[in-house]
N, C-alpha and C positions, 0 to 999 in steps of 0.2 A: 585550490585554497583561495578564499576571498581575501581582500586587502586587510580587513579588520583582524582576521585570524592570523594572517602573516605578521602583522604588526605586533600582536600579542605574543606570538611565538618568539619574535625578535627580542621583545622586552624581557621575557622570561629567560631566554638563553643567555643574554648578555648582562642582565642586572638583577631582575627581581628574584629569579631562581636559577643562578648560573649553572650551566652544565655543558659538557662536551670538552674537547681538547683545548679549544680557544679559551674557554672560561677557566679551566684548570691552570693554564699557563699564565693568564692575565692576573688571576687572583692569588697566585703563588707569590707574586711580586707587584702588588697594586700601588705603584708609585704615586698615583693621583690621590691616594688615601693616607699617605704617610703624615701629612700635616694634621689631619684629623686624629690620627693615632697619638701624635705628640700632644695635642690639646687634651685628649682624654687622660693620658697618663699624668699630665701636669695637674689636672683637676682632681684626680683621685689620690695622688701622692701615696701610691701603694707601698706597703711594708711587708716584711717577711711574715707578719702575723695575720695578714689578710687572706681570706678565702674568696677568690675572685670569680665572677660570672660574666660571660660575654654573650650578648644576644645578637645573633647573626654574625657568626665568626668568620664567614668567608673562608679564605685559604689559610687562616691561622696566624697571620703575621702579628697582629696585635696581641693575640693570645700568647704567642711565643715570647714577645717582649714582656708581658705580664709575668710569665713563668720564670723569667730571669730574676724576679724579685720575690713573688709570693711563693708560699710553700705548696699551695693547692689551688686548683682552678677547675672550672667547668665551662662548657660552651654548647650552644645549640644553633643549628642552621637547618632550614628546611630543604636544602639541596644536598643530596647524598654525595654528589661530586665534590662539593666544597668541604664536607666533613672528611672525605677521603684525602683531599689535598692537605687539609689541616693535620690529619694524622701523619701523613708523610713528612710534613715540616717538623713535627714534634718527635720524630723517630728516635732522636738521641736523648730525649728526656724520659725519665722513668715514668712509665704509663700509670703507675700508682698515684702520680701527682695530679692527674687531670682526668676529666670525664667528658667525653664528647658525645652529643646526642643529635640524631636527625629528628626534627620535629617542628612543631608550630609554637611560636612564642606566646600564643594566646592561652596555652595550657602547658606551663613549664613542668617538667618531670622531676622536680625536686621538692623536698619538704619545706614547710614554713621555717623561716629564720635560719636558712642554710649558709648564707653568704654575708660577708662584711662589705663588699664592694661589687658594683656591676657597671658594665659599659655597653654602649651600642654605637656603632659607627656606620653612618651612611646607609641605613636600611629602613628607618622608621617611616620614611615617606612612601614605602610600599605597603605598610601595615594597614589592613582593612578594618581592624577593630582596635584602634589606638588606645582607647581607655582601658579595655580589657587587658591589653599587653602591659600597660603601666601598672595596673592593679596587680598583675602577676609578679612583676619585678619587685614591687613593694612587699608582696607576700613572702617571697623567698629571701628577702634581705633581713638581717638581724636588726633589732633596735639600734639606732646609731649608724646603720649602714649607709654608704654613699652610692649615689648613682650619677653617672655622667653620660651625656649623649651628644653626638654631633649629627645633625640632620640638615635639611634645607628649609629655611624659613619662607614665609609667604612674602615674595618680593617680585617686582617686575622683571628684574634681571634673571632670577631663577626660572620664571615662567617662560621667558623668551629663549633661554638656553636649553635646559634639559626638561623643564616642566611640561612643555607641550608634547615632546616626543615620548616621554615615559609616563605621562599622566600621573605625576607625583602628587601625593597628598601632603600639602603643606599647611602650616598653622602660624598665625601671628604669635608674637612673643606672649601676648596676653592670653590667647587661646591655649598655648602650650602650658603656661603657668597654671591656668585653671585646671587642666587635665592632671597635672602633677599634684596639685592640691587635692583634687578629688580622689586621687590614688592614695592619699594619706601622707604625702611628703611635706616636709617643712624646709626652711632655709633654701628656698627655691630661687635660683638665678637662671634667667633665660635671656639671651642676647643674640640678636642677629647682626651680622656684619655687612659691610658693603658688598662683599662677594656672594651674598645670599646664604652663607653658612650660618646655621643657628646652633649655638652652644648652650647646653642645658646642664644644670647641676642641681641636685636636691639630696636631702637626707631623710631617712626614716626616723621619726621621733624616738628618743631613748625610752 
């Protein structure tokens, strides 16, 4: 196996498409992501009336937190191992309340106007078709639906930490705002912090 292929396998196994026993254990309790989860929940202010969607649910920790509030939820991840991990985490929750799918966010398997709130945590920097994914999220949200996302912004700190290793796709606040606007969102807020974390919030017009 050449170096480039070995590097890509490492990226896939540990982050882009986590799989294997190490990934299952790590994403069952992803402590490094908990701050991002708290940010998303604060932005969305979920209620019992919400129907929640998560893009790239990983091991299901954020999804479980959302289901403590909302009546119904759905999630998608392109790693079958992550979906299995999430299912195990939700084992004590009535399965009629959630719908987990293995698939690609570029083509979401739900109808138009299916959800009132959607979230994405620490996965957008791996997306190869960012505009198409944002378009899909907008499509499945109801008018007035809210979308919150935490990703990595375009910064020197991000580039010299994880960006070079994982070949992350990052965008300036202006670039991200433009993509959200092109997806049909309004009330757009995009802000990158000193830690290179980029927090995004937008709503689908009523």
